[in-house]
C-alpha positions in Angstrom: -34.9 28.6 -26.4 -32.5 28.8 -23.5 -33.9 30.0 -20.2 -30.6 30.6 -18.5 -28.8 33.9 -18.5 -25.4 32.5 -19.7 -24.5 32.8 -23.3 -24.5 29.5 -25.3 -20.7 29.6 -25.9 -19.9 29.3 -22.2 -22.2 26.3 -21.8 -20.4 24.6 -24.7 -17.0 25.4 -23.1 -18.1 24.0 -19.8 -19.2 20.8 -21.4 -16.0 20.5 -23.4 -13.9 21.0 -20.3 -13.6 17.6 -18.6 -12.5 16.8 -15.1 -9.2 14.9 -14.7 -9.5 11.2 -13.7 -8.1 10.0 -10.5 -5.4 8.2 -12.4 -4.3 11.4 -14.0 -4.3 13.2 -10.7 -2.1 10.5 -9.1 0.3 10.6 -12.0 0.5 14.4 -11.8 1.2 14.2 -8.1 3.9 11.6 -8.6 5.6 13.6 -11.3 5.4 16.7 -9.1 6.9 14.8 -6.1 9.7 13.4 -8.3 10.4 16.9 -9.7 10.4 18.5 -6.2 12.7 15.7 -4.9 15.1 16.3 -7.8 15.1 20.0 -7.1 15.9 19.5 -3.4 18.7 17.1 -4.3 20.2 19.5 -6.9 20.1 22.5 -4.5 21.7 20.5 -1.8 21.1 23.3 0.8 21.8 22.2 4.4 18.8 24.2 5.7 16.4 22.4 3.3 17.9 19.1 4.2 17.6 19.6 7.9 14.3 21.5 8.2 12.2 20.4 5.2 13.4 16.8 4.4 14.5 15.6 7.8 12.0 17.8 9.7 8.6 18.4 8.0 8.6 15.5 5.4 9.8 13.0 8.0 7.1 14.1 10.4 4.4 13.9 7.7 5.6 10.5 6.6 5.7 9.1 10.1 2.2 10.4 10.8 0.9 8.8 7.6 2.4 5.4 8.4 1.0 5.5 11.9 -2.4 6.4 10.6 -2.3 3.4 8.2 -1.3 1.1 11.1 -4.2 2.5 13.2 -6.6 1.8 10.2 -5.4 -1.7 9.2 -5.4 -3.5 12.5 -9.1 -2.8 13.4 -10.1 -3.6 9.8 -8.4 -7.0 9.8 -9.8 -7.9 13.3 -13.3 -6.9 12.5 -13.3 -8.6 9.1 -12.2 -11.8 10.8 -14.9 -11.4 13.4 -17.6 -10.8 10.8 -16.3 -13.7 8.7 -16.5 -16.1 11.6 -19.9 -14.9 12.8 -21.2 -15.0 9.2 -20.4 -18.7 8.8 -23.3 -19.7 11.1 -22.6 -23.4 11.5 -19.8 -24.3 13.9 -18.9 -27.5 12.0 -18.2 -25.5 8.9 -16.0 -23.1 11.0 -14.1 -26.2 12.3 -13.5 -27.5 8.8 -12.4 -24.0 7.5 -10.1 -23.3 10.4 -8.9 -26.8 10.9 -7.3 -27.3 7.5 -4.8 -24.5 7.7 -4.0 -25.1 11.3 -3.4 -28.8 10.7 -1.1 -28.1 7.7 0.8 -25.5 9.7 1.2 -27.6 12.8 2.1 -30.8 10.9 4.9 -29.3 8.8 8.4 -29.9 10.1 10.0 -26.7 11.4 13.4 -27.5 10.0 12.2 -27.4 6.4 10.8 -23.9 6.6 14.2 -22.6 7.7 16.0 -24.0 4.6 15.1 -21.9 1.5 16.8 -24.4 -0.9 14.8 -27.5 0.1 15.8 -30.9 1.4 17.6 -32.2 -1.7 20.9 -30.5 -0.9 22.5 -27.2 -0.8 22.7 -24.9 -3.9 25.1 -22.8 -1.9 28.7 -23.4 -3.0 31.0 -24.9 -0.4 33.6 -22.6 1.1 37.2 -23.2 0.1 36.5 -25.0 -3.1 38.2 -23.9 -6.3 
């Protein structure tokens, strides 16, 4: 026998109702953003463009990017610090850090500036017909 005061039908309905997954929520948000952007574009009102798009949405976007920058830099620095301190032996640190620095320093600088390599240019000569 059930000891709760709720009828059995509402318990079954609650179990049958599932929460949306994070993927579904993100997809719904992207679709809503796309629809809202299309509506703003179709309306083409100057007030919406000046105050909403160039004002509020620009401010929110700039704040979001600045918050990401404030988050990423300390995470990278502290992950490098913990990685170096977690190695323990200094000789291992020298080997791990020495290989990339040697390969970077020994590479000729003129090669990195030529995207097509040293065999010749794939760019057509000017003036040729």
